[in-house]
VEXMARSE-844800 format. One record per residue (C-alpha): x, y, z negated; residue in one letter. Coordinates in nm, 4 decimals. Each point is the difference from the previous one (the first is absolute). Layout:
BEGIN
SITE/u/v/w/res
SITE/X/Y/Z/A $
...
***
This chain:
BEGIN
SITE/u/v/w/res
SITE/-3.3247/3.6528/3.2919/M $
SITE/0.3715/0.0515/0.0583/T $
SITE/0.3173/-0.1174/-0.1672/L $
SITE/0.0626/0.3592/-0.1141/T $
SITE/-0.3263/-0.0020/-0.1939/E $
SITE/0.0868/-0.3332/-0.1615/V $
SITE/0.3400/0.1363/-0.1035/A $
SITE/-0.1583/0.3145/-0.1412/R $
SITE/-0.2545/-0.1926/-0.2079/L $
SITE/0.2700/-0.2372/-0.1304/A $
SITE/0.2348/0.2875/-0.0798/G $
SITE/0.2873/-0.1295/0.2117/V $
SITE/0.1754/0.0957/0.3220/S $
SITE/-0.1256/-0.1214/0.3364/V $
SITE/0.3162/-0.2103/0.0368/A $
SITE/-0.0588/-0.1700/-0.3358/T $
SITE/-0.3654/-0.0636/0.0853/A $
SITE/0.1055/-0.1569/0.3296/S $
SITE/0.2548/-0.2257/-0.1711/K $
SITE/-0.2548/-0.1085/-0.2607/A $
SITE/-0.2604/-0.0879/0.2611/L $
SITE/0.2595/-0.1898/0.2049/N $
SITE/0.1072/-0.2115/-0.2983/G $
SITE/0.3542/0.1379/-0.0102/R $
SITE/0.2064/-0.1074/-0.3012/S $
SITE/0.1330/0.3507/-0.0743/Q $
SITE/-0.3286/0.1105/-0.1608/V $
SITE/-0.0633/-0.0538/-0.3720/A $
SITE/-0.2918/-0.2287/-0.0865/A $
SITE/-0.1959/0.2743/-0.1797/R $
SITE/0.0456/0.2410/0.2905/T $
SITE/-0.1075/-0.2639/0.2506/R $
SITE/-0.3117/-0.0730/-0.2054/A $
SITE/-0.0850/0.3702/-0.0108/R $
SITE/0.0366/0.0336/0.3778/V $
SITE/-0.2076/-0.3123/0.0687/L $
SITE/-0.2703/0.1267/-0.2337/Q $
SITE/-0.0055/0.3357/0.1794/A $
SITE/-0.0202/-0.1735/0.3386/A $
SITE/-0.2904/-0.2127/-0.1177/E $
SITE/-0.1773/0.3002/-0.1502/Q $
SITE/0.0291/0.1873/0.3301/L $
SITE/-0.0807/-0.3105/0.2097/S $
SITE/0.3292/0.0547/0.1811/F $
SITE/0.0830/-0.2627/0.2632/V $
SITE/0.3545/0.0277/0.1402/P $
SITE/0.0506/-0.0160/0.3743/N $
SITE/0.2068/-0.3173/0.0121/T $
SITE/0.0882/0.0401/0.3667/L $
SITE/0.1326/0.3508/-0.0577/A $
SITE/0.1911/-0.1171/-0.3077/Q $
SITE/0.1594/-0.2779/0.2003/G $
SITE/0.1072/0.2343/0.2775/L $
SITE/0.1474/0.2474/-0.2492/L $
SITE/0.2262/-0.2573/-0.1616/V $
SITE/0.0522/-0.2224/0.3058/G $
SITE/-0.1973/-0.2905/-0.1436/R $
SITE/-0.2991/-0.2068/0.0971/T $
SITE/-0.1023/-0.1199/-0.3466/G $
SITE/0.0295/-0.3591/0.1180/T $
SITE/0.2097/-0.2976/-0.1069/V $
SITE/0.0689/-0.3119/0.2043/G $
SITE/-0.0385/-0.3281/-0.1864/L $
SITE/0.1770/-0.2899/0.1692/L $
SITE/-0.0788/-0.3440/-0.1393/T $
SITE/0.0271/-0.3729/0.0625/S $
SITE/-0.2655/-0.0882/-0.2575/D $
SITE/-0.2549/-0.1672/0.2255/L $
SITE/-0.2518/-0.0729/-0.2758/Q $
SITE/0.0049/0.3556/-0.1320/G $
SITE/-0.0103/-0.1229/-0.3599/R $
SITE/0.2995/0.2102/-0.1010/F $
SITE/0.0098/0.2696/0.2658/V $
SITE/-0.3534/0.1314/-0.0494/L $
SITE/0.0496/0.1153/-0.3627/P $
SITE/0.3299/0.1598/0.1062/I $
SITE/-0.1757/0.1765/0.2878/L $
SITE/-0.2722/0.1308/-0.2333/M $
SITE/0.2611/0.1287/-0.2425/G $
SITE/0.1843/0.1821/0.2784/A $
SITE/-0.3224/0.1571/0.1263/E $
SITE/-0.0882/0.1228/-0.3499/D $
SITE/0.3490/0.1279/-0.0852/A $
SITE/-0.1117/0.3646/0.0001/F $
SITE/-0.3747/-0.0460/-0.0366/G $
SITE/-0.2631/-0.1413/0.2310/A $
SITE/0.0303/0.1145/0.3590/G $
SITE/0.3394/0.1678/-0.0395/R $
SITE/0.2091/-0.2739/0.1672/V $
SITE/-0.0922/-0.2138/0.3011/N $
SITE/0.1689/-0.3353/0.0511/V $
SITE/0.0496/-0.1759/0.3352/F $
SITE/0.0179/-0.3754/-0.0630/L $
SITE/0.1933/-0.2219/0.2429/C $
SITE/0.0339/-0.3763/-0.0403/D $
SITE/0.3220/-0.1434/0.1431/A $
SITE/-0.1208/-0.3576/-0.0660/R $
SITE/0.3462/-0.1012/-0.1168/G $
SITE/0.1457/0.0517/0.3474/D $
SITE/0.3193/0.2095/0.0285/T $
SITE/-0.0644/0.1139/0.3577/I $
SITE/-0.3585/0.0941/-0.0813/R $
SITE/0.1231/0.1900/-0.3053/E $
SITE/0.2322/0.2115/0.2153/Q $
SITE/-0.2876/0.0730/0.2387/H $
SITE/-0.2266/0.1028/-0.2877/Q $
SITE/0.2772/0.2141/-0.1467/L $
SITE/0.0350/0.1947/0.3239/K $
SITE/-0.3791/0.0360/0.0227/A $
SITE/-0.0190/0.1490/-0.3486/L $
SITE/0.2824/0.2441/0.0667/L $
SITE/-0.1684/0.1083/0.3234/S $
SITE/-0.2993/0.1028/-0.2101/R $
SITE/0.2302/0.2382/-0.1910/R $
SITE/-0.0556/-0.1607/-0.3392/V $
SITE/0.1676/0.1840/-0.2877/D $
SITE/0.1504/-0.3169/-0.1431/G $
SITE/-0.0054/-0.3788/0.0000/L $
SITE/-0.0939/-0.2557/-0.2638/I $
SITE/0.1203/-0.3513/0.0832/V $
SITE/-0.1895/-0.2762/-0.1828/V $
SITE/0.1009/-0.3662/-0.0103/G $
SITE/-0.2214/-0.3038/-0.0580/S $
SITE/0.2218/-0.1355/-0.2811/R $
SITE/0.2484/0.1491/-0.2446/T $
SITE/0.3083/-0.1460/0.1675/D $
SITE/0.2307/0.2548/0.1641/S $
SITE/-0.0571/0.0866/0.3671/R $
SITE/0.2183/0.1578/0.2719/P $
SITE/0.0313/0.3771/-0.0024/S $
SITE/-0.1602/0.1891/0.2900/V $
SITE/0.3134/0.2167/0.0084/G $
SITE/0.1102/0.3505/-0.0961/H $
SITE/-0.0222/0.1810/0.3327/D $
SITE/-0.3722/0.0752/-0.0314/L $
SITE/-0.1262/0.3605/-0.0034/P $
SITE/-0.2249/-0.0503/-0.3074/V $
SITE/0.0409/-0.1278/-0.3585/P $
SITE/-0.0502/-0.3748/-0.0435/V $
SITE/-0.1043/-0.1782/-0.3207/V $
SITE/-0.0188/-0.3796/-0.0366/Y $
SITE/-0.2781/-0.1357/-0.2201/V $
SITE/-0.0580/-0.3475/-0.1464/Y $
SITE/0.2810/-0.1578/0.2053/A $
SITE/0.3318/0.1795/-0.0589/P $
SITE/0.2339/0.0934/0.2829/S $
SITE/0.3206/-0.2025/0.0253/D $
SITE/0.1910/0.3302/0.0288/D $
SITE/0.0800/0.1518/-0.3433/P $
SITE/0.0042/0.3451/0.1609/E $
SITE/-0.3742/-0.0242/0.0640/D $
SITE/-0.2644/0.0816/-0.2609/L $
SITE/-0.2117/-0.2993/-0.1042/S $
SITE/-0.2931/0.0012/-0.2445/L $
SITE/-0.0929/-0.3490/-0.1212/V $
SITE/-0.2092/-0.1669/-0.2726/P $
SITE/0.1984/-0.1209/-0.3013/D $
SITE/-0.0706/-0.3726/0.0095/N $
SITE/0.2462/-0.0814/-0.2775/V $
SITE/-0.1912/0.2362/-0.2290/A $
SITE/-0.3257/-0.1537/0.1265/A $
SITE/0.1068/-0.3504/-0.1046/G $
SITE/0.1129/0.1282/-0.3366/R $
SITE/-0.3254/0.1922/-0.0550/L $
SITE/-0.2137/-0.3040/0.0828/A $
SITE/0.1782/-0.2247/-0.2496/V $
SITE/0.0035/0.2673/-0.2699/E $
SITE/-0.3777/0.0255/0.0358/H $
SITE/-0.0457/-0.3761/-0.0261/L $
SITE/0.2194/-0.0124/-0.3118/I $
SITE/-0.1940/0.2901/-0.1534/S $
SITE/-0.3143/-0.2106/0.0514/C $
SITE/0.1558/-0.2753/-0.2130/G $
SITE/0.1175/-0.2213/0.2866/R $
SITE/0.3252/-0.1932/-0.0347/S $
SITE/-0.0347/-0.3005/0.2339/R $
SITE/0.0235/0.1856/0.3327/I $
SITE/0.0450/-0.1646/0.3412/A $
SITE/0.0718/0.1792/0.3275/H $
SITE/-0.1492/-0.0761/0.3423/V $
SITE/0.1122/0.2219/0.2866/T $
SITE/0.0359/0.0198/0.3777/G $
SITE/0.2719/-0.0268/0.2631/D $
SITE/0.3417/-0.0066/-0.1728/P $
SITE/0.1575/0.1886/0.2921/S $
SITE/-0.1940/0.3143/-0.0980/Y $
SITE/0.1922/0.2519/-0.2092/A $
SITE/-0.3218/0.0807/-0.1879/A $
SITE/-0.0303/-0.3602/-0.1205/A $
SITE/0.3579/-0.0105/-0.1285/Q $
SITE/-0.0144/0.3463/-0.1570/D $
SITE/-0.3164/-0.0835/-0.1923/R $
SITE/0.1598/-0.3208/-0.1300/V $
SITE/0.2994/0.2033/-0.1163/T $
SITE/-0.2238/0.2414/-0.1889/G $
SITE/-0.2100/-0.2786/-0.1485/A $
SITE/0.3038/-0.1875/-0.1301/R $
SITE/0.1401/0.3191/-0.1528/A $
SITE/-0.3218/0.0576/-0.1960/A $
SITE/-0.0088/-0.3622/-0.1147/L $
SITE/0.3654/0.0126/-0.1089/D $
SITE/-0.0678/0.3143/-0.2015/A $
SITE/-0.2781/-0.1846/-0.1826/A $
SITE/0.2073/-0.3160/-0.0528/G $
SITE/-0.2142/-0.2000/0.2433/L $
SITE/0.0483/-0.1944/0.3241/E $
SITE/-0.2237/-0.0808/0.2939/L $
SITE/-0.1796/-0.3323/-0.0265/V $
SITE/0.1500/-0.2153/0.2749/G $
SITE/0.1633/0.1325/0.3145/E $
SITE/-0.1325/0.2873/0.2084/V $
SITE/-0.2353/-0.1474/0.2603/M $
SITE/0.0564/0.1541/0.3477/Y $
SITE/-0.1992/-0.0497/0.3181/S $
SITE/-0.2441/0.2159/0.2017/E $
SITE/-0.1939/0.3150/-0.0937/W $
SITE/-0.3434/-0.1634/0.0005/S $
SITE/-0.2938/-0.0960/-0.2192/E $
SITE/0.0453/-0.3622/0.1070/R $
SITE/0.3532/-0.0025/-0.1399/W $
SITE/-0.1267/0.1605/-0.3196/G $
SITE/-0.2582/-0.2767/-0.0415/R $
SITE/0.2424/-0.2840/0.0771/D $
SITE/0.2872/0.1333/-0.2110/A $
SITE/-0.2206/0.0662/-0.3013/T $
SITE/-0.1391/-0.3525/0.0192/A $
SITE/0.3553/-0.1368/-0.0103/V $
SITE/0.0894/0.2286/-0.2904/L $
SITE/-0.2998/-0.1030/-0.2101/L $
SITE/0.0804/-0.3669/0.0605/E $
SITE/0.3684/0.0375/-0.0935/R $
SITE/-0.0355/0.2592/-0.2736/Y $
SITE/-0.3553/-0.0139/-0.1371/P $
SITE/0.0890/0.2370/-0.2851/D $
SITE/0.0898/0.3025/0.2161/I $
SITE/-0.1943/0.3091/-0.1064/D $
SITE/0.0770/0.2360/0.2900/A $
SITE/0.0718/-0.0101/0.3729/V $
SITE/0.1983/0.2881/0.1470/L $
SITE/-0.0894/0.0097/0.3701/C $
SITE/0.2163/0.1657/0.2661/G $
SITE/-0.2994/0.1558/0.1791/S $
SITE/-0.3712/0.0571/-0.0494/D $
SITE/-0.0746/-0.2673/0.2612/Q $
SITE/0.1930/-0.2614/-0.1959/I $
SITE/-0.1679/0.1164/-0.3201/A $
SITE/-0.3470/-0.0465/0.1543/R $
SITE/0.0924/-0.3610/0.0737/G $
SITE/0.1293/-0.0468/-0.3556/A $
SITE/-0.3329/0.1259/-0.1371/L $
SITE/-0.1888/-0.2521/0.2156/D $
SITE/0.2017/-0.2948/-0.1294/T $
SITE/-0.0210/0.1126/-0.3625/A $
SITE/-0.3799/0.0229/0.0317/R $
SITE/-0.0236/-0.3362/0.1811/D $
SITE/0.1941/-0.1677/-0.2808/Q $
SITE/-0.2130/0.1499/-0.2734/G $
SITE/0.2567/0.2501/-0.1265/R $
SITE/-0.1441/0.3256/-0.1295/K $
SITE/0.1595/0.3170/0.1355/V $
SITE/0.1347/0.1829/-0.1901/P $
SITE/-0.0896/-0.2052/-0.3114/G $
SITE/0.2062/-0.3102/0.0847/D $
SITE/0.2228/0.1422/0.2687/I $
SITE/0.0776/0.3525/0.1279/A $
SITE/0.0649/0.0783/0.3668/V $
SITE/0.1670/0.3104/0.1424/I $
SITE/0.0832/0.0987/0.3585/G $
SITE/0.1875/0.2643/0.1957/F $
SITE/-0.1061/0.2686/0.2543/D $
SITE/-0.3418/0.0991/-0.1467/N $
SITE/-0.1569/-0.0760/0.3353/W $
SITE/-0.3470/0.1642/0.0032/G $
SITE/-0.2883/-0.2430/0.0356/E $
SITE/0.2347/-0.2939/-0.0592/M $
SITE/0.0357/0.0905/-0.3690/V $
SITE/-0.3464/0.1391/-0.0703/T $
SITE/-0.1840/-0.2932/0.1598/N $
SITE/0.1965/-0.2626/-0.1928/S $
SITE/-0.1677/-0.1972/-0.2793/R $
SITE/0.0920/0.1455/-0.2442/P $
SITE/0.1360/0.3227/0.1488/E $
SITE/0.3740/-0.0246/0.0424/L $
SITE/0.2624/0.1878/-0.2001/T $
SITE/0.2676/0.1163/0.2447/S $
SITE/0.3134/0.2093/0.0334/I $
SITE/-0.0593/0.2961/0.2307/D $
SITE/0.3117/0.1071/0.1988/P $
SITE/-0.1333/0.3579/0.0324/N $
SITE/0.0158/0.0017/0.3805/L $
SITE/-0.2110/0.3142/0.0343/Q $
SITE/0.2476/0.1844/-0.2184/L $
SITE/0.2820/-0.1281/0.2224/L $
SITE/-0.1757/0.1360/0.3089/G $
SITE/-0.0667/0.3322/-0.1673/R $
SITE/0.3616/0.0294/-0.1135/S $
SITE/0.1246/-0.0812/0.3506/A $
SITE/-0.2093/0.2749/0.1622/A $
SITE/0.1063/0.2489/-0.2670/Q $
SITE/0.3654/-0.0850/0.0645/R $
SITE/-0.0462/0.0569/0.3726/V $
SITE/-0.1498/0.3451/-0.0416/F $
SITE/0.2447/0.0969/-0.2746/A $
SITE/0.2817/-0.0809/0.2445/A $
SITE/-0.1653/0.2265/0.2560/L $
SITE/0.0050/0.2734/-0.2646/D $
SITE/0.3769/-0.0371/-0.0284/G $
SITE/0.0285/-0.2435/-0.2898/E $
SITE/0.2277/-0.3022/0.0195/E $
SITE/-0.1913/-0.3049/0.1186/L $
SITE/0.2092/-0.2259/-0.2212/G $
SITE/0.1523/-0.3399/0.0601/R $
SITE/0.0097/-0.3496/-0.1447/G $
SITE/-0.2734/-0.2215/-0.1403/V $
SITE/-0.2426/0.1503/-0.2525/H $
SITE/-0.2444/-0.2234/-0.1879/T $
SITE/-0.3572/0.0763/-0.1033/Q $
SITE/-0.1156/-0.1362/-0.3355/A $
SITE/-0.3016/-0.2349/0.0086/P $
SITE/-0.3072/0.0183/-0.2208/R $
SITE/-0.1949/-0.2683/-0.1808/L $
SITE/-0.3729/-0.0276/0.0758/V $
SITE/-0.1616/-0.2115/-0.2707/I $
SITE/-0.3116/-0.2025/0.0793/R $
SITE/-0.1750/-0.3076/-0.1299/G $
SITE/0.2511/-0.2654/0.1047/S $
SITE/0.2347/0.0947/-0.2869/T $
SITE/-0.2192/0.1906/-0.2458/V $
SITE/-0.3533/-0.1217/-0.0746/A $
SITE/-0.2728/0.2545/0.0773/R $
SITE/-0.2386/0.0803/-0.2843/R $
***
């Protein structure tokens, strides 16, 4: 089957059919759906190599990261790959390992592969140095914003995440809320505290005790929660700065005979896969929507190639609440 036959069946021009199949933004949603339906009906498979040569593209994006563990970069990578449907975008992943010289080497390697654009992903939400403006392809920063306001950065909204977590705890009838979080030098930790305090202020409440900072670990979650329950035995919720910390908080609550969520509710951040579903009980968490960030980044890259403005500045992505048994009892 040919593109002409797809266009004929969909009742559109060949140019419109091509734009619809390539995910271009100039095509109305209903028209795109009609073209995709016609292509499926005719079992039409576009020649991606030919398409790339026609528009001077390879259909690939370079993803440059320093996230050694892959906890944040992998969802972003999956979102970028699925930006226009499965198999439409290929992503080359390069790990700079936090080394500036290695990052420059990886950058040159990606450009030598003629990638259509670059997505630069940090391992934390603190700003990072820009890779510059003299590159031949669009560049989007994800998770960690660029320190150059002229660059486009897409980041999770951690202030909103902290606010959302506390609003959920309050809606569950909690009013004696303590906060255990990680390294205070992380912007994510401070932003979540800011959001949490804003939600508490709006409800006429305050955190129980001071914010407890240390490392992002289950061990810290266990130790800090033990201290909290000794100092403030009447707390009814622990807001944890990560799912790891929350897992530790659950352990201590169980060890001390506290029912979760009956006596005390526990909530985490990041919605980290098996970490939350294998908790006892399963852990309520705030999801930063990293796949959506990756998808948005890839879409921005290809929209820029179509002549649209890439944009500039820092843009935040709203989080979502994933409710499980650590805050709401399962029936």
